[in-house]
N, C-alpha and C positions, 0 to 999 in steps of 0.2 A: 608870629600867629599862622599863617599859611603852613610853615614847616611843620610846628604841631599838628595842625589837622592832618597834613601829609602821612605825618608819621601814626597818628591814631588810625587812620584810615587802612594803611599798610598792615599795623598790627591785628587789627580787625579782621581783616581779609586771610592774612595767612592763620589766625584762630578759626576760622570757617573752614578754611580749606583743610587743616589737620583734623579737626573733628570730622569734617566729612570723609575725608580718605579711607576708613576703615569700613565704612557703610558701603561705599562705593566698590572698594575692594572685594568685601563679601559678596555683594551683588553680585560682581564680575565672576567670582570663583563660581558662584551656585549655577549661572547660566552655562559656564564651559561644563560642568559635571553633569549637569541635565544633557547637554549637547553631547558630550562623550558617551552618556548612558543609552540614549537613543541611539547613537550611531551603531553601538555595540549591538543592541536589540535589531537594527534594522539589518546589519550583516547576518545576524544569527536568522531573521526570517529569509533573507536572500538565500543563505546557503542550506538551511534546512526546510524550506517551505517550498521547495519546487516540487513537481510532479514526480520526478524519479529520485527524490531522496526520500530518507528515512524519517518517520515522525515517531514521537513518545507514546501513542496509542493506535488502537484498532490494529489492521495489518501490519502496520508500519511503513507505509506509503499512501500518499494521497490519490492517485490515479489507481491502485488496487482496493482502497476502499470504495471507491466511486464503482469499480467493477462490480465487488461484491453486492455492494447496496442494490444496484441494478439487477443483478440477477435473482435477490433475494426478493425483490419487488415483483419479478416476473412469476417465479415457482411459488411464493408464499410458504405456507406451512409445509411444501413438498421440498423444501430446501435444508437438508438435516445436517450438515457438517457444521460443528459447534467447537472444534479444536484448533487453534492455529498452531502450526507446525514451526519450531524454530529452525534455524538454518541446521543445526546439527541433526534435528529430528527429520528434517528433507532430504539431507545426504543419506542419513541411514536407511532412511524409505527407500529412496529411489537412486541414491548414486550421484544425484548432481550436487555439486560442490559449490560452495560460495564463489569461486574463483570463476564460474563458468555464466554467472549472471550480473545484471545490474540491480533488479529487484525481483521479488517476488510475491505470491501471496498461495498459500499453502493450508488447506483448513480441511479435517477429514471429521467424521463422528466420532465422538469420544464413549463409544461403546464397542466392545472387541467384537461381539458378533454382528455390528452392520458396517458397510464399508463405504457409504457414499461419501465422496471427497472431491474437491476442486483444487486443482493446482494451476496457475498460471505464472508463468516465469519467462520475464523479458530478457533474453539469453544476449550473451556478448556476440555479437555479428559472427567472429571467427569461431564461436563455441557452438551455434545454432544447432546445427546437423548432430554434434555430439549430445547435445541435450535431448535432442528427438529420439536418439538411438537408445539412450538410456530409459527415457518415460516408455518406450516401446518395449523394452526388456523388462522395465517394471511390469506393464501390464500382462507381458507373458507369464511372469513370475505369479503373478495373481491367479491367472486361468489355471496354473497348477495346483496353487495353494487351494482353492476353493472348488476343485472338480468334483468333489463329493457332496457339495453342498447347492442343488440347483438354483436354488434363488439367487444366492450370491454369485455363482457363476452367471446368471443370468446378467447380472448387473455389470459384471467384468466385460462381457461379451459385448455390452450395448456402450460400453464406455468409447468415449471419443477423443481423439488426439489432434489437434488442429494448430496450423502456424499461421499466425495473424501479424503481417509485419515481422517484428524480431521478438514477438510473443510466441509462446508455445503452451498450450491448453491441454489439459488432461481433467476431463469431467468425467464422472462417474456417479451418476446420480439416479434417482428413480423412487425415492421415499418408500413407502409401505406397498410391498408388491404381493402381500397376503393373497388380494382379492385375486389377482391377475395368476398366481401361480395356481390356484384351482382350477384356472381353464387350460393350464399347461405352460410350459417353459418356454413356448414362444411367444405367450402373451407378456410372459415378464420380460422378455427382451423388447419388445415393442413397446411398452409402458417406459420402459429407461430410455430408450433412443429418443421416444418423444422428449422428455426432460430434458436429456442432454442436448436435443437440438436446440430446443427454448434458450437453454443457457448460453450455449455457444453462439446462437443468433445474438444474443444481448451482449455478450463480451465484444464480439466483432462489430458491433455498432458502436460500442462503448469507446474502444480502442481507436477506431477511425475516426469520430468524434474528436477525441483528444489530440490525434495527429493533426488535424484539419485545424483545430484551434491553434496547435503549435506553429504551425506553418503561416498564419496570418500574420501581415507586417503591422 
């Protein structure tokens, strides 16, 4: 009697285990799958989500997007650049190739007759001076290109090239200079210098703030 009871108990236990095994296995596989998926997503965020890496939207870089947003907030309607330059366009425009920098933002107004632009390049340390030289040469070329067009020439003359840590900024802003031009070329330059100063100040503050946050333990 005891033997029969023990046998029945073993059979029932085995049956329950066999029926439960696929369910347990299925749950285990689902948990592993989710874990692997999350791990891949986390690696992707760590790889692509940092300040100095490319993103799929905006200018391509998180810090550069922050810088642009800060400048736009300061200048408001006086920020005219609206066309982002690709790496190839940046090199064609300025001579600065992709092997010279870690990240960049290059934006200009998408109208041939207007030349408002902002270029920010985080140069590789060993290429910093080379990038600065190329941007100065680019500025000189613009001075020649617009020498017969006083308003545009005034914007070029007022443009700023600044080095902030490993970042090199070329700002050539000013927006509508029609009213200033009626008072003379010097007023065009003065207006553009004021806008460029405001932009450079905000770029500098944003970069230094980002660097300070990066250095915090």
